[in-house]
N, C-alpha and C positions, 0 to 999 in steps of 0.2 A: 496649377492650383496652389493657393496660398497655404503657408504653414499653419496659420491660425485655424483654418478649416480642418486641416488634417489632424490638428490637436483637439478637435471638438467632436463630441459624440452627438449624433442625431437621435432624439427620442420622438417616436411617432406613435400616437394612439390610433388603433385601427377602429374606425367609427362608421356606423351607419347613420344616415340622416335621421334625427329624432322626430319622425312624423307619426301621427296617430295610426296605430295598427301595424306599423312596420318595425318597431323596436320594443324590446322588453315585453313581448307578448306573453311570456310565461309568468309575468307578474300580474296578469289579468285573469281572474281575481287574485289577490284582494284589491288591487288598484283598478280603476277604470282605465279605458284605453288612453284618454287624454292625459291622465295622471302619469301613466307609465312613460309616455313620450316626454312629458315635462320633467320627470325624474331623470330620464336619459340625458336631456339637455343639461341638467344640473351636474350630472356626472362629468360630462365633457368639459364644462367650465371649470370644475374643480381639478380635473386631471391636468388641464392646461396650466392652471395656477400652480399645481404641484411641480410641474416641469420647471416653471420659472423660479420656484423656491429652491429646487435642486441646483439650478444654474447659478445660484449665489455661492455654491461650494465647489462645483466642478464645471468645466466648459461644456455647455449643452446648447443645442439648437432644437427648439420644440416644433413639432409638426402634428397635423391631423392628416392621416392617410384615409381619405373619406370615400364613401360610396353612398348612393350610386352616382354615375356621371351626371353633371348638371346641377348638383346640389351645393356647389361651392359657396354661393351667396348665403345660404342658410348657416353654414359653418362660420363664414366670415363675420356674421352678426353675433355669433356666440363667444368667440375668443378674441383676445387682444391681438393687435397687428404683429406683435413679436412672434406669434405662433404662425408658422408657415402652413400652407395647404398643399398636400400631395395628391394629385388626381389619380384615379384608378386606371389600371390597364387591363385588369382581368376580373372575373367573377369567381368567388369562392376562395376560402383561406388557402387551399393548396397552391394557388397561383398568386393571390394578392399579397401574401406574406413575403415570398421570395422576390416578387416584383418590387415591393417597397424597399427591401434591403438593397436590391440591385440599383434602384434609382438613387437612393441616398448615398450609397458608397460611390456611385458614379458621379455624384455632385461634389465629391471630394472630402466627405466626412471620414474621419479615421475609424469610427465605429458606429453601429446602429443598434438601438434597442427598440423593439416593437412591443407596445403595451396594450393590453385589452382595455375596453371601454366600460368594464364592469366592476372596477375596484377603486372607487373614489377615495377611500381612506387608506390606500397603500402608503406606508410610511415614506416620507421623503428620503429618509436615510437608506432605504432599500434602493431607490433610484440612484443615489450617490454611490452605493456599493456596487451596483451593476456597472456604472460608468468606470469606476476605478478598476474593476476586474478586467475591463476591455483595454484600459490604458497600460496594463502590465505587458511586458514583452511576450511574444509567442501567440500562436493562433488558438482560439478556444470558442466555445459556445457558452453563454450565460443563460441560465434558465431559472425562472421563478415559478415553482410548483404551486398550483391552486388546489384547494381541498377537494374539489370535484374531480380531480384526476387530470385536468388540463394544465396549462401554464398561463400565468398572467403577464409574463415578459419573456422574450427571447432576444439575446444580444449577440451580435456577430461583428467581426472585423473583416471577414471575407464571406462571400456568398457560397454556401454549401447547400445546393438544392436537394441533396439527398435527405437532409433533415426534414423536408416537407413532403417527401414522397411516401406513398403507401401508409399514410396516417389515417386512423379512424377518427376523423374530425368530429367534434361535438360529442365525444364519448369520454368515459373515465380512463381510457387507455392512451390518451394523447401524450401525456408527460412521459410515461414509461416507454412508449414507442419512439419518442424523440430521443430519449437517452440511448435506446438501442441503436438508432441510426447513427448517433454520434460515435458510439463504440465501434460500429461497423466500418467507419472511415477513420478510425484512430484519432478522433478529435477530442481534445481535453474538454472537460465540462466544469463549470462553476455553478453550484446550486445556491440560490438565494433562500432566505426564510420563506416558509409557506404563508400564503394569504388566501383570502376568499373572494370569489366572484359573487356579484349580486344578480342572480338570474332566475330565481324562483321564490316562492313564498317563504320557504325556510331561511334562505340567505337574506331576504328582505328583513326578516325578524332579527337576524344577526346585526344588520346595519342599524336598525332601530335601537337594538340593545346597546350598540357601540356609541351611536351619536346622541340618542335621547336619554339613554340610561347610564352612560359613562362606564359601560362594562365591556371589557375587551373580549372579543369572541374567543371561544376555546381554540387553543393551538396557535394563537397569534401572540408572539413573544414580545412585540414592540408596540408602543403607543401608535395609533393610527394618525394619519393626516386629518386635520380638522374638517376639511371638506365644507367650507362655509355655505356654498349655494345649496348643496344637498341637505345640509343641516337645517337651513332656513326653510326649505320646502317641506321637509318632514315635520318640522315644528309647526308649520302653518296647517298641515293636515291634522296634526294632533290637536292644535288649538281650535280648529273648526269642528271638533267632535268626531273625528274619524278613528279615534283610538281603538274602538272595538274591532272595526274592520281590519286595521293594521295589526291587531293582536297585541296591542300595548298593555292592556289590562292583564293578559296572561303572563306578560313579562314583568309585571309589577311596576310599570312605568306610568307616571302621571302625565296627562296631557299638559303640554307646556305652552304658555302664551309667549308671544314675541312682540317686540316693539316695531321692528322694521324687517323687511324681507330682502334677501340678496337677489331675488328675481322678481320680475313683473308677472304675477301669477296669471293674470288674464291672458298675457301673451303666450304663456307656455302651457296653458290648458288646465287651469284649476277649475274643477267642476264639482257640483254638489253631490253628496252621497246618494 
């Protein structure tokens, strides 16, 4: 395996195919089913672009670790060719996370960061910080805690399956339990700044506040990534008069008009209120 790959960190977003009724279901309501799928597609495009932005500073290879099997073509249409596609081997986070780490380390990358598909505005500087933490000598796990008790990123240089065992997935205990697993195997930890997942109506309000209102969510110490596709889609909803349903009036955010969109709204599911 070549040295250039060993010096590179693979960043992979763990992503479900953005199909109606299969993703972001906790955002329905306030969104309609097709809108939730469209927003998920925008998230993926922005996260891929964020990987490429981080790659201007540190050596990164970007991937989408996708599911379900057979959905590769959908993802290929969403992201640029520089972003690789990693097929699934298992179902469920307990298996798919360590499988992705194993596959990417096995491909020769010196480190792997797995990133969720729910944080489109995660600062680019946080991705860079995660990669640099893995570049330092010695074994460790890098964790990005989310405000809901999970984590938005896990980074490793070696596969430690214990980190993924006996975890209460999709609960507020995930980050704490992962830290406990690291302690139980005497693995050093690096903790990144906290950030938020967009997976329910309350966190969608945070996203609208950040993108449309220019107000950093509470607890977020750094400016977020601009997320242009997500921003354009949310602006299109606001401009179409969906502000009340999205809770924009309550946030004191005016509906914003836009000149051009970063996505083809008809293709990704823009529907009337």
